[in-house]
Structures are given as C-alpha cells and as structure tokens.
C-alpha positions as CSV (number, residue, x, y, z in Angstrom):
1,M,15.5,67.7,85.3
2,K,14.1,63.9,85.4
3,F,14.6,60.6,82.9
4,T,11.9,57.9,82.0
5,Q,13.5,54.3,82.8
6,L,13.5,54.2,79.3
7,E,16.0,57.3,79.2
8,V,18.1,55.5,82.4
9,L,18.5,52.3,80.4
10,Q,19.7,54.0,77.5
11,I,22.6,56.1,79.9
12,A,23.5,52.8,81.2
13,K,23.7,51.1,78.0
14,K,26.0,54.3,76.4
15,V,28.3,54.1,80.1
16,D,28.5,49.8,79.4
17,A,29.8,51.2,75.5
18,I,32.6,53.1,77.8
19,L,33.6,50.7,79.4
20,H,34.3,48.8,76.7
21,V,36.3,50.7,73.8
22,P,39.4,49.5,73.6
23,G,41.5,49.8,75.5
24,N,40.0,51.8,78.4
25,Y,38.8,49.1,81.2
26,R,40.5,45.6,81.1
27,G,39.3,44.1,85.0
28,G,39.1,44.8,87.9
29,N,37.7,47.8,90.4
30,L,36.6,50.4,88.7
31,E,36.8,54.1,89.0
32,M,34.8,56.3,88.4
33,S,33.2,60.0,88.1
34,I,30.1,61.9,88.4
35,V,30.4,65.4,87.8
36,I,27.3,67.5,89.3
37,D,26.1,71.3,88.0
38,T,25.6,73.1,91.1
39,S,23.0,74.8,88.7
40,L,21.2,71.9,88.9
41,R,18.6,71.4,91.7
42,Q,19.2,69.2,94.7
43,E,16.2,67.4,94.7
44,D,16.2,66.9,90.4
45,V,20.1,65.6,91.0
46,Q,19.4,63.9,94.2
47,E,16.9,61.6,91.7
48,T,18.5,61.6,89.4
49,A,22.0,60.4,90.3
50,A,20.0,57.0,92.2
51,E,18.4,56.3,89.1
52,I,21.1,56.3,87.0
53,V,23.7,54.5,90.1
54,K,20.9,52.0,90.0
55,A,20.4,51.1,86.8
56,L,23.7,50.5,86.2
57,K,24.3,48.2,88.9
58,R,21.5,46.4,87.9
59,S,22.6,46.5,84.3
60,N,26.2,44.7,85.1
61,E,28.2,43.2,88.0
62,I,31.1,45.2,87.5
63,F,29.1,48.8,89.5
64,R,29.3,46.7,92.5
65,N,32.9,47.6,93.7
66,V,33.1,51.2,92.6
67,R,35.8,53.6,93.6
68,L,33.3,56.8,92.8
69,N,34.6,60.5,92.6
70,L,31.8,63.2,93.1
71,V,32.8,66.4,91.5
72,L,30.5,69.7,92.6
73,W,30.5,71.8,89.8
74,G,30.0,75.7,91.4
75,T,31.6,78.5,91.5
76,E,35.2,76.2,92.6
77,I,35.2,72.4,92.0
78,I,34.9,70.5,94.9
79,S,36.0,66.6,94.7
80,T,35.3,64.1,97.3
81,V,35.4,59.8,96.8
82,V,31.4,58.6,98.3
83,P,30.4,55.0,97.8
84,M,28.1,54.2,95.4
85,A,25.2,54.0,98.4
86,M,25.6,57.2,99.9
87,L,24.8,58.6,95.6
88,M,21.7,56.5,96.1
89,T,20.1,57.3,99.7
90,G,21.5,61.2,98.5
91,G,23.5,61.0,102.1
92,A,26.2,62.6,99.3
93,F,24.8,66.1,99.3
94,Q,24.6,67.1,102.4
95,E,26.4,69.9,101.4
96,Y,25.5,71.0,97.9
97,T,24.6,74.0,97.8
98,N,22.5,75.7,94.5
99,T,24.6,78.2,92.8
100,P,22.6,79.4,89.4
101,G,24.6,80.7,86.8
102,K,26.2,79.8,83.2
103,K,28.9,78.0,82.9
104,C,31.8,76.9,80.3
105,Y,32.3,73.5,79.6
106,E,36.4,74.0,79.2
107,E,37.1,74.5,82.8
108,L,35.7,71.4,83.4
109,F,37.4,69.3,80.7
110,G,40.4,71.0,81.6
111,Y,39.9,70.2,85.3
112,L,38.7,66.5,84.4
113,K,42.5,65.6,82.3
114,M,44.5,66.3,85.3
115,F,42.6,65.2,88.3
116,H,39.8,62.5,87.4
117,A,42.3,60.6,84.5
118,R,42.5,57.3,86.2
119,S,38.6,57.5,85.7
120,K,37.2,55.3,83.7
121,V,33.9,56.5,82.8
122,I,33.3,60.0,83.4
123,L,29.6,61.3,83.9
124,V,28.6,64.9,84.2
125,L,24.9,66.0,85.0
126,A,24.5,69.7,83.8
127,D,22.5,72.0,82.9
128,S,21.3,72.3,79.6
129,H,22.1,76.6,79.3
130,N,26.2,75.6,79.8
131,E,28.4,76.0,76.6
132,I,31.5,75.7,74.9
133,I,33.4,79.5,74.3
134,D,37.0,78.3,72.6
135,R,36.4,75.1,70.6
136,Q,40.2,74.6,71.0
137,T,40.1,74.7,74.6
138,A,37.9,71.9,74.5
139,R,39.5,69.9,72.3
140,E,42.3,70.2,73.5
141,A,41.6,69.3,76.9
142,L,39.4,66.3,75.7
143,S,42.3,65.0,73.8
144,P,43.6,62.1,73.9
145,F,41.2,59.8,76.5
146,L,39.0,62.4,78.0
147,K,36.3,61.9,75.2
148,S,36.1,58.6,75.2
149,K,34.9,58.6,79.0
150,L,33.2,61.5,78.7
151,L,29.1,61.4,79.0
152,I,27.4,64.6,79.3
153,I,23.9,63.6,81.0
154,S,21.4,67.3,80.3
155,D,18.0,67.9,78.4
156,K,20.0,65.8,75.9
157,I,22.4,62.9,76.8
158,T,26.3,64.5,74.7
159,S,28.7,62.1,74.6
160,G,32.7,63.7,74.8
161,T,33.7,62.3,71.7
162,Q,30.6,64.3,70.4
163,I,31.6,67.3,71.9
164,F,35.0,66.6,69.9
165,L,34.4,66.4,66.4
166,G,31.7,69.2,67.0
167,Q,28.6,67.7,66.3
C-alpha cells in the first residue's frame, strides 16, 4: 500500500471536502478517526499513515490540534486515542499485530456508527480483499451521517457516499 505524493495530496483534498460537507465541521477542535485493517503489513501501514498525516497537517491549519482516534480492525476492534505525532513517528503501532484475513465492512460500519459518530472525518486504511456482503446492513450503518464522513483507502479511494449509493 504505497502512495505517490499526488495520491496523498488527493486524499488530503478529499478530507478537506469531507470537512466542508454542510453541517459536518463548524470550527473548534477537530475529532477524527483513522481505522487500520490489521491484514496489512505494519511497515506499509506505518508509512502510509505518516504520509497522510503529514499531508493533512500541510494542507490545513485545522489539523494542528486534533483528537485522533486510532482504531485497529482485526479479529476484534480496538480503539485508542493517540496524538498525531505518534502516528507520524510510528509510536502508535507498538501493539500492532498482523492478523491476515478477509473482513466484512458491515461490522466496521456498525462499530463506527455506534462509537465514533462524533468524528468529523473517518479514514479507513484497508486491504482490497475486504468486502460488503449485506448491502442493506451497510446502508443502514452508513445512514444518516457516516456516509458523508467516511473515506476508504485501499488500492483505490472510495467515499462512504459511493458505497451507500452502490457505486
């Protein structure tokens, strides 16, 4: 999961677009979540997450003071709050364990809706083999607000709205 500088810049632009969705972010301290699929190799995820965070910090002043929720999506879902600097330096990955396997997005979307609804931006670094099995369950989890805050980054970049509309 390596991205060019242009792709990382595109991710930063899409995050900026998410923040400008009407009713999403109104100022103040930003709360965001980064979900990491533990199927991915630690070295790749660490490098990709650092590049994305650096691009976000360069792109907008809002990302100077962020409450960042790090969600590790493996056999179970583990959530912690970490400073962005720890994500950039790799300190946030000390307890990372690689658990390969195909996962269903419905479980993740339900978890995010329940526990990370306050986040204004949710980035998901995921393996391209993960899939949606039950589209109706996924749509219900993405409604009413999660679909406009979600950005899935795998071999291609997919927004929550695209998933909701079935594209």
